[in-house]
N, C-alpha and C positions, 0 to 999 in steps of 0.2 A: 144740820148744816148751817154754819154761821153766815152772817150777812156779808162778811169780807169775801168768803169763798164764792157766794152767789154773785157778788159784784165782779169778781175776777172772771167767773164763768160767763157772765153776761158780756163782758168786754171781748172775750174770745168769740162768742157767738156773733157779736156785732162786727168783729173783724172778718169773720167768715162771710157774713151777709154783704159786707163792703166789697169783698172780692167777687162774690157771685154776681153782683150788679155791675161789675166792670171796673171798680176802683176809681179814685180821683173824681173828676167832674161827673162822670156817669153815675157813680154811687151817690153823689150829692143830689143829682137830679132825681134819681130813683127814690131816695129817702124823702125828698120833698113831695114827689108825686104820691107816695103812699100816705104821707101825713094829710095831704089834701083829700085823698080818698076817705080816710077815717073821719074827717071833718065834714064830709059831704060836699066839698068844693070840687066838683067833678070837672068843670071847665078848666080850672087851674091845674088839675091833675093831667088833663089832656095835653096842655101846653108842655109840662115837664116831660111826659112820656114821649111826646112827638119829637122834642129836641133830642132826647137820648136815642130814640129809634133812628132818626135821620143820621146822627153821628156814627152809630154802629154800622149802618149800611155803607158808609164811606170808608170804613177801615179795610185794610188789606192784610190782616193777620188773623190768627185763630180766634181772636176776640169776636170777630164777626160771626164765626161759626157757632161759638159757645153761647152768645147772648141774643142773637137775632130774635128767636122765638119768645124768650122771656119778655123782652121789651114790646114785641108785637102783641103779646097776650095782655100785658098791662094797659097798653094804649087802647086796645079794643074793649077791654073791660071798663075803662074809664068812659069811653064813648057810650057803652051800653048803660052804665049808671047815670049818665047825663041825659039819657033819653034820645041819643043820636046813634043808634047801633048801625054798624056797617056789616057785621057778621053775626052769625048765631053760634053760641057755644054753651052747652048745658052747664058748664062749670060756673057761668055767670049767675046762675040761679041757685047755686048751692050755698048753704049757710052753716055756721058752727057757733054754738053758744054754750058758755059754761053753765053747769047745772048746780045750783045751790052753793054752799060754802063748806069746805072741809076743815075741821078743827082738830083732827088727829095729827099724829106724827107723820110727816111726809118724808118720802125717800128721795125726793128731788123734784124738779120742775120740768115742764115741757111746754112747747108752743107748737102751733100748727099753722100752715099757710097753704091756701089754694094756689097752685101754680099751673103753668101750661102743661106740665108733665103729669100732675096728679096732686094728691094731698100729702104735703111734706111734714113730717114730724121731726122735731129736734129738741134736745134738752140736756139736762145734767143730772147726775146721780150724786147725792150727798152721802150715800151709804155704800160701803164696799159690797158690790154685787157683780156677778159676771154678765148678766143679761137683762134685757127689758122685754116684757111681754105685752102684746097689743091685743085688746079684746074689743069685739063688736057685740053688743047685747050680751055680755058676759061669756061669749065664746072666744077662746084664744085663737087668733088667726095667724100669728107669727111671733117667734121669739128670736131676738138678735143680740149680738154681743155689744158690750159697752167698750168704747175706746178709753183706755186708761191714760190719765194725765200724770206727769211726774209730780207737779206741785198743785195742779188744779183738779177739781172733781172729774170723775169719769163723764164722758159726753157721748151723745149718739145722734145719728140722723137716719131716718128711714122714710123712703118715698113709697106711698101707696099709689100705684099707677092708675092712670085713667081707666083702663079696662077693669081693674079690680074695683075701683070706686063705683064704676057703672053697674056692678051687680050687688051693691049694698041695698038694704031696704030703703025705702024713701024716707023713713024716719028711724033713726037708730042712735044708740049711745056708745061712745068711744071712751075706753078707759085704758090707762097704762099702769103697770106695776113692775117692780123689780122681781128678779127671780127669788129673792129672799122674802117677798111678800109685801113690802112697803108700797104704798100708793105714790104715784107721781102726780103732782097737781098741775092744773091748767087755770091760771088766773084765780088761784086760791080755791079752786073747785076740784073735786075728785073725779069728775066726768065731763064729757062734752056731748051736747045734743047735736047730731048731724042731720041736716036736711038735704037730701039728694033726690030732687024731683024726678030725675031720669033713671033712678036706680031700679033695677029689675027684681031685686029681692032673691036672686038665685044663689047668693053667697053660701048659705048654710047647706043647701042641697049639694053643692059642688064639694064642699069640705067633707060632708058625710060620705060622698062617693069615693073619697081617697085623694082627691086633688088638693094640693097644698099651695100656700103662698110662698114664693121663693125669695131669695135675698134681694132681688130687683123689684119686689113689690108686685110681681106678676103671678098669675095662676100657672102652676105647672100643667103640662099636658098629661092626658091620660096615658096609660101604658099602650093602648091601641094607637093613639095619635103619635106617640114617640116612635113606635115601630114603623109607622107609615113615613114619618119624617126621616128616620134613618135610611129607609129604602130610597127616598127621594134624594137624600144627600149623595148616595152612591151614583144615581143617575146624573146628577149635576157634576159630580167629580169626573165621570166618564166623559161628559161633554167638554169640560174644562181641560182635562188632561189631553184629550185629542187635539184641542185648539193649541195648547202649549207646545205639543210635540210637532204638529204639522206646520204651524205658522212661525214658531220661534225656535224650534229645535231644542226645547228644554222640557224635561220631564217634570211633572207636578207630583210631589211626594207628600205623604201625610205627616202631620206633626202633632205635638202636644197630646191632649187627651185622646185624640183619634188614634195616634200612634201607640200610646200607652195601652189602650184597650186591645188593639190589634196584636201588638207584640207580646203582651202579657197573657192574653186569654183568647186570641183569635177572633175577637168580635168587639163591638162597642162596649165601653164601660156601661154597666147596667144603669139605665135612666139617662144616659148621655144624650143631650138634645142639641149639640152643635157639631161642627166638622171643621177641623183645622188642616190646612195644607200650605205648601210653599214651593218656590222654585229657587234654584241656585243661580245667582247672578255672578258672572265672571268679571264684573266691573270692580275697580280697585278703590273707589271712594264713594261715600254716601251721596255726593252730588251726582256722580255718574249713574249710580243706582236709581236715583230719583228720576233722572231724565229718561232712562230706560223704562222705568215703571210707568211713567205718564204715557209714553208711546204705546206700551203694552195694553194699558187700560183703554185707550182710544180705539185700538184695533179690535179689542174684545167687544166693546160696545157696538162697533160697526157690524160685527158678526152676529149680533143679536142679544148680547148680555146686558143685564141691568147691573151696574156697578155703583155701589153707595160709598160715599166719603163720610167718615164719621165727624163728630163735632170738634175733633182736634185736627182735622184735615188729613187723617190717615187713610190711605188707600189699602185694601179695599174689600168690600163684601160683594160676593158675586151670586146672582140668581138669574132665572129666566122670567120672561114676562108673565107666565102662567102661575108663578109662585107667589105666595104671600111673602112680604118682606122679612118675616121671621124665619123663613126657610131659605137659608143662604149658606155659602161656604165662606169661611174667613181665610183669605189668601194673603200672602206677603212674600217679599223677596228675602233671601238669605244670602249674606255675602261675607267675605273675609277681608278684614282691614285692621291694621295696627296689631297684628298678631292674634286677633280674636274673631269669632263668628258673631255676627250681628243679625238680629231679627226682632220684630215686634212679636210677643208682648214684652217690651222693656228688657230684652235679653242680650247680654254680652257674655258669651260663653268661651271657656278655654278649649276650643276645638279647632280642627283644621278642615280644609275643603275635602280632604279624603275621608272624613267622617260622614260626608253626605254623598259624594260622587265616587264611582258610579252608583246609581241607585239600584236597589234590589226590587224584584217583582214578587208580588204575593197575591192572595185572593181573600177578599172580605165579602162574605155572603154571595159567593159566585161571581163577584165583580173583580176584575184585575185591577190591583192598585200598586202603587210604587211607594217605597219607603227608603230612608237614608241607608247608606252603606254600613254605618255602624250605629244602629239604633240605640244600643245600650249606652254608648258614650253620650249621646244627646239626652237620653232620659235621666241618666245619673247627673249630668251637668245641670239640668233644669230642675228636676224633682228631688235630687239628693240620693244618697245610697239606699234609702228605703223604698225606692220606686217599685220594687218587685212585689211588695206586700200591699194589697188594696187597703186604702184608708178613706172611707166615705167622708170623713170630717176634714180631709186635707184642704188647706188653702195657703196660698203664698202672698195673700194680701198684706201681711204684716212685714214682708221682706223689704228691707231698705234698699232702694235703687240709687246708686251714685248719680249726682247731677250731671256728670260728664256723659253717662250712658243715656240719660233722659234727653239731653241736648242732641246727642248724635242721632238718636232715633227720631227725635222731633224734626230733624233737618230733612228727612225724606217725606215729611208731611207737606201737603200743598197749601197754598194760600188761596183766598177768594179770587184773586186775579188769575192765578194759574188754573183754577177751576173754570173760570169764565173762558180762558183761552182754549182749554181742552173741549169745553162744550161748543165753542164756536167752530173748532175744527171738525167736530162730529157733525154739526149741522151743515157745514159747507160740503161735506162729503156724503151726506145722507142720501142724496138723490141716486147715488150709485150703489147704495145698500138698502134696498126696500125693506129688509127685515131687521134693520138696525134697532138696537135697544136704547138704553137711556143712562146717562151719567147723572147721579142724584147726590146732592149735598144735603145730608141729614140736618145740618145746622142752619143753612141759609134758605132751605126750602120754605116757602110761605106756610104758616100754620093753618091758614084758612084758604079754601073751605076744608074743614076737618077731615071729611071723607077722602079728599084727594091727597091730603098729607099722609093719612094712615095707609092709603093704598101704595104710596111711594116709599114711605119710611117706617111705618109701623110705630109702635110705642116702645 
């Protein structure tokens, strides 16, 4: 791979990093703070990160949700390095160092960064290959696809989550290679020595038991745990559907993979570990749908639900207090506007209200569920004509979504100010609802203490 291509690839990576830090003044502050960290000037780094963190907390757009914890992590890390720690975080003690020097033919390069979410890998491939393989102590833990560039080298990003890193050996070696066998180098080395003082060393035993590392950098659940989770989803659905019908007069019907598994095979898709459902709003515009949605969520929380807002401000994940944050239903409104049906996940479909209403009744594992009036129309519109044939490798991540669709669906996401208003209403009415739940912002929730964050948001 020639120097010009590496230069262009580096520019692309810097642009991505610029965006991740917030762009503009925020990105400049972040870059300065990281440079001070590298030079050991931790007090100067604290000043930079504090300015950025304060600026983010004053924003009333999705930037605040997306960036709050990143900047909080860097600020607390700088304080720790300066000997002025306010919080404890095991990641502050982790280290990564290149091992030796690689003089062979490299297939590309990569970098790694310890972040608030985990250990992030990013890089470029200078040789045509379909995927990158990640090894810990010569054991492959994950293989993932390379994003192809038209004029630039293929690139990749992969986050190894905090829970995954937490079961690494305390001392281990990380290597990356292409599916074609070529080594990816890190600072001219073919491997990285990782020090993870809090690592339990359970990684290899879990892999040997059949548990895998998924595309989110998390460990998959065991078959037994997935079955228990699926049963719990149905209990949550029964609670939520009862609430929707009794309080709102709206049935809650299954969607996406949950509907696909039920309608095609009468059960969950094998290994499916999530649950999608929605309700049909009779409102005629995204603005009206959003107003209705906010009221619905407030009432649901007062009745005992925990409802999480994601880092884009999207409502909502639903669970009950006894559930781990990873055990939740993904709920969303479905509505008809401008001749199309709209719903998250980024869907604008050529369907009509009568494709959803009136709903049909069915049974999933002895639990009464509801599903759209014309399930085949929805499944074909979203998954394509081949939806009837199981395809374990199916993904729609490469589908191009028009900007107009993204903007329309983004318009029903809430801002930090709207989140605060909803929280204030819940708190004001809480005295009349002793069993009330909680509205949680996954983006603006404080990262520390870590155990409290994990209990509310998970990873």
